[in-house]
Phi, psi and omega in degrees: 000143176297153180278162171300133192239126353270170178240148173256139169211152186296312185228133172248127174255126180257114180115126183248033172271200183296330180289312180296319178297320179296320178299316179298315180301314183291325175298316179297319179299334180260012175081011179266082184274342184276076179210165179217148173256128175254115183243126183297322183242252177232164173308135177061035185302315185296326178290325181288315196247345187243028178227155178279168189301321184266011181301141174211166178296152173257353174253146183300152182304330183295345176276358176277103183214072172296153183301123182076008184210069175293166179308130186241019178264192184248018181221068185298334180268000180273192185222112183297137173277173189308308184296328178290326177295314178300316180297320178301316180289321178297320177297325177298312181297321179292332182295319184235002174046072181292155179281081186248139174245115181268157181075020181249114181262122177280127182254338175199150173232119178230176177218131176203152179053033175084000181237150168278139177245125183247117174259142182222176176287357180228037177114186183228160183227158164228147189204170179271327185223146177230132172245116179267113187232056183245016180070196182227011183247091191247305187253116180303132182267128175233133188287161172300135181105347180299332180287352177275346179294137181304146180297340180290344179262122180286128177244131172221163174262160181305328182295338181259355178283132179239318186196159180302328184297338180278351182268130183295157175302153186116199183252146186250136176252120177253130180251115180117129183242032170283193184302315181294314183300313183286329179286323175292321175303313180295321180301315179288318181299319180293340176269008178081013179278148177274127188233140171246137185230120174268125189276149169248206185257017184295136172279170177231165185227149169294155175271296174244142179209128178052046170092357180218159170299138182300324178297321178296316176303309185297324177292317178299328181282353180086008184301320185279358175271352177300126180273163178301322180297330181271349187295133183290341181220082186295324179298318179292325181299316185275339184249346183286160179268144179295152174298139180262139175189184183215157173257005184296142177052044179091355177096132174200161175282163177243116179250106183296336177295321178293321178294325176297320177296334181268002174114353176289131181268126182254141180225163179277192184297137179284120181260331182205155180229132169225188190291347183236350185196166164261139166263128186233153176285156174266070184228023178300309182300318181295319181289321177295318179297320180296317178298321180290327176298320176297314179304308183288333175296320176296317178301318182294321178297321178293318176304313182296319180295317179298317181293314183296329184255009177050049180273137178278105181219145181298146176287149178205135181286159173284170184287139170236138185299140179257355181199144173225144179292132177285327176209163181231129180287159175256353178208162178229102182279129184295311184292314182298332181256010177055040179285118178247353180207148175232131175245115180276120180234056187241023168099192187224158173252147177286152176220089177251028185298336180289347178270102186269053184223150187278069182234004185262148175268185184291341178274357180088008179256153179289144173272118182220165168241101184058038178089355181262120179275171177285349177270108185308130177095354180251124185229156175233146183217145175088014179268150178302135177054033173301321175221310178226180176306326185274003186300328180259014185234169179299334187283333187242000186291329183297314182297316181293317181297318181290327178299315180290320178300322179295321178298317180292317178302317182293335183274343187298316180299337181271358185250118177250124183272132170217154182297132179288000000 
């Protein structure tokens, strides 16, 4: 049933994923009980519906530490699969029973007469504070020219990929070598499917090195405590692609050179698309070398840390390439390679258009300082590098959520509510 329209509440949280739930928990811990979460679908919707069947975390389970809800399983060095992630979030919600309304789509956020006004598909609200906790990956990105691909070739985005059985017989072309692209490539390859992969600029990381998961080493080294303000290359931080590796089957690194030896065809960056082919750069070797430099750079930082702190850890050599391309094509013809499907794995665009307030930059992302906008009372949570590397992940959301909750708590004595 629609709500009484309009309604007042002190704080509205938009989004019922891990960020929105964390915000609710931290507000309650600070005594700010007068709030509501508006969720378009269900709790943890993106984990349920926007991941493939074999999806799992790429960071160890011990980094799952929502506020008041650290990892509670028996495999801290493992990697939760999709259904386990959903269960982890559901247990969190059951633990403190947040005031969440599911199936409520926010259509606009405005501000007038000192209040934020929230319109939804089930009525409207006015409030003193708004926390937007919907992440930043909203609209699947497909490049200009995709409409020139013949209709006989099935095209989907990574968000719609679930399992190999949905992909038609023939050979599959995956565009993008970030985490989604390489993991979907492996998913198909392990099922015996023939795969072509067009590379992007994603770096790669070791999985385990010198006796520990590389993520565990980097956390111990304080790497993930680096704030955005301290980052030596802020432009790269916000625009760069995450290092690729996987948590599948207990976790392992992904070496595209090994997959090439096993029959996966590698191509360079896609420069043009027409009805019969992709035109590609001859930069496969350069992109593989760049990814490996990142890999060995992580190894060297770990080596230096072990040496400086006189840690007893097994010796291990750095990576040396197991394959190099003998030649590189300039095009990929669909018919000649029996391409029957294309999976676009080239990211997402933000969609904050429902926020009718002057807080967005030219990239479509909000301008904030640790999630706090220049418009008093409007906050964002769960975005990449909002404060640290972990801001959009399970590992860093607690610190960010409590920071915003503290800001809201501090503002309450100065806020007197009266009917507008």
